[in-house]
C-alpha positions in Angstrom: -27.4 -2.8 -0.4 -29.3 -2.0 2.8 -31.4 1.2 2.8 -30.5 1.7 6.5 -26.8 2.0 5.6 -25.9 5.7 5.7 -26.4 7.6 2.5 -22.8 8.8 2.3 -21.5 5.2 2.6 -23.9 4.0 -0.1 -22.8 6.9 -2.4 -19.1 6.0 -1.9 -19.7 2.3 -2.5 -21.6 3.2 -5.7 -18.7 5.3 -6.9 -16.3 2.4 -6.2 -18.5 -0.1 -8.2 -19.0 2.3 -11.1 -15.3 3.2 -11.3 -14.4 -0.5 -11.2 -16.9 -1.4 -13.9 -16.6 1.6 -16.3 -13.9 4.0 -15.1 -13.9 7.5 -13.8 -15.6 9.0 -16.8 -18.7 6.9 -15.9 -19.0 8.5 -12.5 -22.0 10.8 -13.1 -24.4 12.2 -10.5 -27.4 10.4 -12.1 -25.7 7.1 -12.3 -24.4 7.3 -8.7 -27.8 8.3 -7.4 -29.4 5.4 -9.2 -26.8 2.9 -8.1 -26.9 4.1 -4.5 -30.7 4.3 -4.4 -30.8 8.0 -3.4 -32.0 11.3 -4.8 -29.8 13.7 -6.7 -30.3 16.2 -3.8 -29.0 13.7 -1.3 -25.9 13.1 -3.5 -25.1 16.8 -3.8 -25.8 17.4 -0.1 -22.9 14.9 0.7 -20.6 15.7 -2.1 -20.3 19.1 -3.8 -18.1 18.1 -6.8 -17.2 15.2 -9.0 -13.7 15.4 -7.7 -14.9 15.0 -4.1 -16.8 11.9 -5.3 -13.9 10.3 -7.1 -11.5 11.1 -4.2 -13.9 9.5 -1.7 -14.3 6.4 -3.9 -10.6 6.0 -4.3 -10.0 6.5 -0.6 -12.6 3.8 0.2 -10.9 1.4 -2.3 -7.4 2.0 -0.8 -8.7 1.6 2.7 -10.3 -1.7 1.9 -7.2 -3.0 0.1 -5.0 -1.8 3.0 -7.0 -3.9 5.5 -6.9 -7.0 3.3 -3.2 -6.8 2.4 -2.2 -5.9 6.0 -3.9 -9.2 7.0 -2.0 -11.1 4.3 1.3 -9.4 5.4 0.6 -10.5 9.0 0.0 -14.1 7.9 3.4 -14.1 6.1 5.2 -12.5 9.0 3.8 -14.9 11.6 5.6 -17.9 10.3 7.7 -19.4 7.6 6.1 -19.8 4.2 7.4 -21.6 1.2 7.3 -20.5 -2.4 4.1 -22.4 -3.1 2.3 -20.7 -0.3 3.7 -17.3 -1.5 2.3 -18.2 -4.9 -1.1 -18.9 -3.4 -1.0 -15.5 -1.7 -0.1 -13.9 -5.0 -2.9 -15.7 -6.7 -5.3 -14.3 -4.1 -4.0 -10.8 -4.8 -4.3 -11.2 -8.6 -7.7 -12.9 -8.7 -9.4 -11.5 -5.6 -8.5 -7.8 -5.7 -11.6 -5.8 -4.8 -13.4 -3.1 -6.7 -14.9 -5.3 -9.4 -14.5 -4.5 -13.1 -11.8 -7.2 -13.4 -9.4 -5.2 -11.3 -9.2 -2.2 -13.6 -9.6 0.0 -10.5 -5.9 -0.3 -9.7 -5.1 1.4 -13.0 -8.0 3.9 -12.7 -6.4 4.9 -9.4 -3.0 5.5 -11.0 -4.4 7.4 -14.0 -6.6 9.6 -11.8 -3.7 10.2 -9.4 -1.6 11.4 -12.3 -4.2 13.9 -13.1 -5.3 14.8 -9.5 -2.6 15.6 -7.0 -5.2 15.2 -4.2 -5.0 11.4 -4.9 -1.3 11.2 -4.5 -1.6 10.2 -0.8 -4.1 7.4 -1.7 -1.7 5.9 -4.3 1.2 6.3 -1.9 -0.8 4.4 0.8 -1.7 1.8 -1.9 2.0 1.2 -2.8 3.1 1.3 0.9 0.6 -1.4 1.7 1.8 -3.6 -1.2 5.4 -3.0 -0.2 4.7 -4.1 3.4 3.1 -7.2 2.1 6.0 -7.9 -0.2 8.6 -7.3 2.5 6.7 -9.8 4.8 6.6 -12.5 2.1 10.2 -11.9 1.0 11.5 -12.1 4.6 9.5 -15.3 5.2 11.2 -16.7 2.1 14.6 -15.8 3.4 15.3 -12.9 1.0 18.2 -11.0 2.6 17.4 -7.4 1.6 13.6 -7.6 1.4 13.1 -3.9 1.8 15.1 -3.1 -1.3 13.5 -6.0 -3.4 9.9 -5.3 -2.3 9.3 -2.2 -4.5 10.7 -4.1 -7.5 8.4 -7.0 -6.8 5.4 -4.7 -6.4 6.2 -2.9 -9.7 6.6 -6.2 -11.4 3.2 -7.4 -10.1 1.5 -4.2 -11.2 3.1 -4.4 -14.6 2.2 -8.1 -15.1 -1.3 -7.4 -13.9 -1.7 -4.5 -16.4 -0.3 -6.7 -19.2 -2.8 -9.4 -18.3 -5.7 -7.1 -18.2 -4.7 -5.3 -21.4 -4.0 -8.5 -23.3 -6.6 -10.8 -21.9 -4.1 -13.2 -20.3 -4.7 -15.6 -17.4 -4.1 -14.8 -13.7 -1.9 -17.9 -13.7 0.6 -16.0 -15.9 1.0 -13.3 -13.4 1.4 -15.8 -10.5 4.0 -17.8 -12.5 5.9 -14.6 -13.3 5.9 -13.4 -9.8 6.7 -16.8 -8.3 9.7 -17.0 -10.7 10.9 -13.6 -9.7 10.5 -14.2 -6.0 12.1 -17.7 -6.4 15.2 -16.0 -8.0 15.6 -13.7 -5.1 14.9 -16.4 -2.5 17.4 -18.8 -3.9 20.8 -18.7 -2.2 23.5 -17.6 -4.7 25.5 -20.5 -6.1 28.9 -20.9 -4.6 31.9 -21.0 -6.9 33.2 -24.5 -7.5 
């Protein structure tokens, strides 16, 4: 990390990396200062409390995810995609989610938000971003009521990802499950014979 990067930004990025690797409990002033390459005094100058640090780290994570998934949603909305392309997009979500720590940050965000109401807006933004992406993909696949189906698809994705991380499964299992779910919604209902 560049030493010319503003100290506050280096601190926030250090918090993000630490939380992704080892969770919120690992966010200590000494560890952050070492990770960011700053003094403890500089850290406390920018952030008065641990809560401020965690909130700033979570806000940075959600902001980065929002940019990335808004771009994916725009790609889906700009043209027809097929189920295979939707599967590729889901694969990118599952395997390329930021924050490090094998994507545990998603779940750190949820747990921390359950304990800290100040994080509710960050988790709401997180889910709204995923819902918008899901709506774009579902519409491109011809799902009639994409707005109603999107939260179900997002909840399923989060659940499958948690199951994968907790059980050591493969990202391919998540993609296969989501592709199957989306395929079921995208298929036209069978007409009676």
